[in-house]
N, C-alpha and C positions, 0 to 999 in steps of 0.2 A: 268611198273609203274602203281600205283593205284591212282585213283581220287575218293574221297568221297565228295558228294555234299549234304549239309544239307539244306533242302528246304521244302516249303509248296506245291510245284508243281513238284513232281518227274517225272511225265509223260512228262512234258514240256522239262525237261533236257535230258532225255533219248531219246525222239523222235528227239530232235534237234542235238544230237551228234552221233546217230547210223547210219550215212550215210556217203557216199563219203570216203575220205582218213581216217578220224577218225574211221568210221565204219569198214573199212577193217583192221585197226590196232587192233581194238577190236577182230575181228574174228581171227586174227593171234596171239592173246594173247600178243601183245607187250604192250598194255595198257589195263586197265580195269576201268570202270566207274560205281560207285554205287551211286544211289540217295536215300537218307535217308529222309523219311517223318517226319519232326519235330512233326507233329500233332499226330503221333503214340505214342509220349512220354509224352503227357499232362496227368495230373491227373484230369483234369476237365471232368465231366461226359458227358458234351455236346461237347467235343472235342475242346474247345477254347484254343488258345495259346496266346491271346492278352488281354490287359486290358487298362484302362485309365491311363494316366501319372500323377504322383504326381506333384503338383504345378499347375495343370491345363494346358490348351492348346488344340489345335485341334488335332484330330486323336488318334489312338490307338498305343500301344507299345507292341512288342513281349516280352513275359515274360521270365525270366531267367531259370526257372526250366525245361521246355520242351527242350529248346535249349541245356542246359547243359547235360541233360540225353541223348539226341540224340548224342551229341559229345562224351560222355563217351562210348556209345555203339560201336563207331567206334575206338576210341583211345585205349580203354582197358588198360589204364595206360601207353601206349607208348608215346614217345615224338614226335608227328607228327606235322609238320608245318601246321598252320591253318590260312587261308586267309579270312578275312572279307571283303566282297565286299561293298564298301561305297564311295560316292563322296568326303568324307573327307580324303580319303587315299592318299598315294603317287601315282603319275602317273604311269600307267603300261607301261613299255618300253621293247624293245627287250632284253636289258641286264638283266632285271628281269626275263623275260621268260626263258632265258638261265640258269639263276641261279636256278629257280624253276624246270627246267627239269632234274636237277641233283639229285633231291630228289627221294626216292623210293616210298613215299606216300605223298599225299597232301589232306588236307581237305579244302573245300570251304564252307563258311557260307553265305547264302543268306538271307538278311533281307527283311521285308515288312512293310507296314503301315508307322509309323513314325520312325521305326528303331527297335533296340533291347536294352533291359535293360543293362545299362552300366556295371553293376557288373559282368555279365557273360562274357562280352567282355574282361574285365580286367583279367578274370580267364583263358580264353582259347585261345584268339587270339594272334598270333605271328606277323601277317602282316596285315596292313590296306591298301587296294589297290583300286584305282579308274581307270576307263577306260576313264574318261573325265569329264569336268566341266559342268555336267547337271544331272538332276534327273530322274530316271526311276521308274516304278511302283514296281519293285522288283529287286533282285540281280541275278536272274537266267540268263538273257541275258549276263550281264558282266561276270559271272562265265563261261558261255559257250565260250565266246570270249577268255578268258584267257586259258581255257583248250585246245582249238584249237591251240592257239599260242604255248603253252608249249608242247603239244603232238607232233607236227611236228618236234620238236628238239630232241625227243627221238630216239636213233639209230634204224634204220630199218623202221620207220614209213613212211618216204618218199622213193620213189623208188630210187631216186638219192640223197644220203645224202649230196652231195656237194651243192645241190641247197639251203639248209638252210643257207649256208655261202655266197651265191652270190645274195640274194634277197634284197629287200628294207631295208634300215637302217644298212646294214653291213658296218662297217667302216665309218659311218656318211654320206653315199651317198645313194641316191635313186637308184632303179634298172633302168638299161638302157632299151630302147625300144626293144621289141621282135617281130619277124615276123615268119610266117609259110606259107605254100602253099596256093594259087598260087603265083608265082613271081609277077604277076600284078593283082591287084584287083581294079575295078572301076577307072582304069587309074593310080593308085598309084603303084610305083615300089618298091620292096624290095631294100634297099641300096646295091649298087654293092659290097661293101667291104665284106658283109656277104656271098656273093656267090663266093668270090675269093679263098677260101680254105687256105688263109694265116692266120694262127692262131695268129701270132704276130700283124698283122694289125687289125684283128678282136678285139683282146684284147684292143689295143690302142683306136679303135673307140668306143668300149663299155665304156671305162673309161671316154672318153671325153663326151659322151652322158650322162653318169651318173652325171658328174660334172655340165653340162649345165642344166639338168633337176632339179638337187638339187638347183642350183643357182636361177632358175626361180620359182620353186614351194615351196622350203623350205629354204629361205634365212638364217634362224636360224641354220639349219644343215650345210649349206654351209660355214657359218662363222666359225663354229667349225672345219670343214675340212681344210679350208685355213690356219687357225691358226696352226693346226697340221702340215701341209705341210711346213710352214715356219720354225717351230721348227726342223723338220727333216732336212731341208736344212742347218740350222746352225750347227746341230750336226754332219752332214756328213763331215765337215771340219776336224774333229778329229774322223774319222770313227772307227778306231780300238778300241779306249777307250770307245766310246759311242754306240757300235753296239747293246748292250742289250736294250737300250732305243729306239734306232731307230727301231729295229725289232718289239718290242712290239707295237709301234705306226703304223708301216707299215702294220702289220698283223691284226690290229684292235683288239688286245688283251687288250690294256690299254687305259684308259681315261686320257687326258691331264688335270691335275689340275691347273698347272701354267706353263707359258712359255714365259718369258720376257728376252730377251738377253741370257746371260749364265746361267740364273736361271730357272731350269726346274724340275718339279715334275710330275710324272705319277703314275697311280694306276692300277694294274692288279687285278680285282675283283675276278677272278677265283681262284687265289692262294693267295689273300689278301696280295699282295706285292707292296710296293712303291719303286720307283727308283728315285734318286735325284742327281742333280748336281747343284752347286752354285758357284758364283764368289768369295764368302768369307763366313766365318762362320756366321757372323751376319745376312746376307741375308738368308742363309740356315736355321738358327734357326727360322726366321719369316715364312718361307715356311712350316715348320713342323706343323704349326697350321692348315694347309689345309689338312693334312693327315687324312684319316678316322680313327676313333677310333678302328675299328676292324682290322686294319693292323697287320699282324703277322710277316712280314719280311720287312726289309729295305735293299736295295742294293745300294751301292755307291762305287765310286773309289776315293773318296776324304777323306783322313784320318781325316781332321779337322771336318768332319761331324759325326764321330763316337761317340764322347762324348755327343754332344747335342741329338742325336737320342736315345742313350742308357739311358740318364738321363730322357728324356721326356716320353719314352715308357717303361721304366724299362726293356730294352733289354740288351743283351750281344753280343759281337763279337763271333760267333761260327764257322765261316769259313773265311779263307783267300784264294783267288783263283787267278789263272791266267785266263785271258780271251783270247780265241782264236777264229778266224773266217776264213772262206774260201770264197775268193772273185774271184777266177779264173773261167773262163767261161767253160773250158773243164770238162766233167764229170770224176769222178774217176773210176778206174777199180775195179770191184767187183769180187774177186777171188772165193768166195763161192757162188754157184748159187741158192741154195734152201733157199731163204729168203722170208718169207710171212708175211702178215698182221696178227696180233694176234686177236683172238676172245675171248669172255669171258670164253670159255672153258679152256683157258690157264691161267686164273686168279690165281688158286691155285698154279701153278708152279711159276709164277712171284712173287706172294706174299711170297712164301717160300724162294726165293733166293734174294729178294731185300728188305732190312730193313730200307731204308732211306725215305720211303713213306708208308702210311698206306693202307690197302686193299681198302678203299673207293676211295682214290686218284688214285690208280692203275686201279681200275675198270673204273673210269672216263676217264683215258687216253686210255685204250683199246677201250672203246665205242666211243671215239672221233677219232678212227683210227690213233692213234699217237704212236703205239707200233708195233715193228716188231720182228719176231722170226727167228732164224737160225735152220735148221733141218738137221739131218744126218740120212739117211735111214728111213725117216718119223718120227723120234723122235726129239722133241724140246730139244736143247742143249744150247741155249743162246738167249739173247734178247737185244734190245736197243729201245729207243724212244725219245720223246720230253717231257720235263717238261711243266707244265702249263704256264710257262713264255716264252715258245718257244725255250728254249735252248736244245741242244742235251745232252743226258745223259742216265742214267739208264742202263748202259752197264754191262752185265754179261755173262760169258761163263763158262760152267762146267770145272772143273779142268782137266778131262780126254781129253777134246777137245781143250785145250789151245795150243798155239804155232803151230796152224794149219791155221792161218790167218782168223779165223772165226770172232774174234773181229774186226779186220781190215775191213773185208767185211761188217759187220754191220754198221760201221762208214761210209764207202764209200756209201753204199746203202742209208742210211738216208740222207747223204749229197746230193746225186744226186736227191732224191725226193724233197728236199727243193729247190734246184736250178731250178728244173722243174717248180716250182711255182713262180720263180723270187724272192725268199727269200734268205737272206744271212745266211748260217748256222753258228752258233756260239755255244760255250760251255764254261762253267766255270769248271776249273779243280783244285782240291785241290793241294796246292803247294808241298805237299810231294808225289804226285802221279807221280813219274818220268816216269813210263812206259807209262801212258796215254799221258803225255806231249810229249815224244819222238815219239809216234805213230802219234799224230796230226801234229807235225812238219814234219815228214817223208811224210805225205800225202799232204803237201802244205798249211796247216793252218798257218796263221800269228798270232803272239802273241802280245797282247797289252802291252804297257810299264807300265801301272798302275795296281796296285793290286785291285782286286774286294773284297770288304768286305760284308759279309752277317751278318746282325744284326737281332737277333730275340729273342724270349722268351727262357729263360734258360731251 
């Protein structure tokens, strides 16, 4: 991933980021950081990039021309997301960090003095972002903060990629307390449960500690968490039909936009998908006003919501599916043993054989460690994984290797991996896909009694 920082102080940016984890990621060529000196692009013979503001007022303003030319030198006509660091922007949150980490290149624009001429901002900026309600002398420090937060979400930057999913703000909870050697320090003992070796008890203790810490230190986050838990509890009364909403909330994939009684609306930003359930059409129509304008897909199992969604968003019904889920505790038997996590080296193969997602989506799934491949004599012959909404799918096996239980093995393997994380595996299967339906039922998947409708752009 490439970061370009447009700044008046390139040394400050490079010196601040060329150390520790980010520095090692640069050495490994996982990320690259380029600091572009805006002053190099001024036409003023004295190297000035600022001037007085029209209309009067204190302070100087950065001029449009050098900023624009510096930006053009980087973008070279390409459509690169450009972040202007400003206290007037939207608050920087972990969700935005995750979104930005999925870009191949980013440009950060650092202002100084009283800011930057509005005309060039209108021309080049895609995102206005703030790290807090206070004013600094320049945008370099906020840009460095954001680059650090985004970089650590790039696959391979952290030694343990799972740690990015278990730290503060994941699923609206702060991180639990952590301990290392010695067991006793200044009379303080490491909690006994962490020394027990009982992973189930450790996980339970950590969750309780996360909840208590969040309740005490961030009551705003705790309120969001408790509201979500109450919604999950209500949905669980009809688990088979609601598992898609439940699992998106449990796994921290979706934000709860509305959750009162039987009226629930959630949004998965990664795949721009809303999921909705309502007690009646009238209430459901009112909830649609809360759906983000960038929504590309609606998922519902209530037929009375189809017409309002399609009318409001100019969508059509393009899939009707069965919903299946696996709730048994025992793991499934995997009859084909050579199944491995896919790497980006396999992207061309996956992209060639799966046409219901574009290459960029498939790359994100592989980098998120959500795709598995089946191998025969070292050769990749099939694959399966998780969609960005958390459902199982993307199943493909080459014709020459079908009817050898390889597809079944991939389903079983992915099911077991999800169960190991205490998630409930579920899938949406097109209604005419009789082979897949039969396979899922033979493995012990339950079928919901309501049809799932996918509503999206034609």
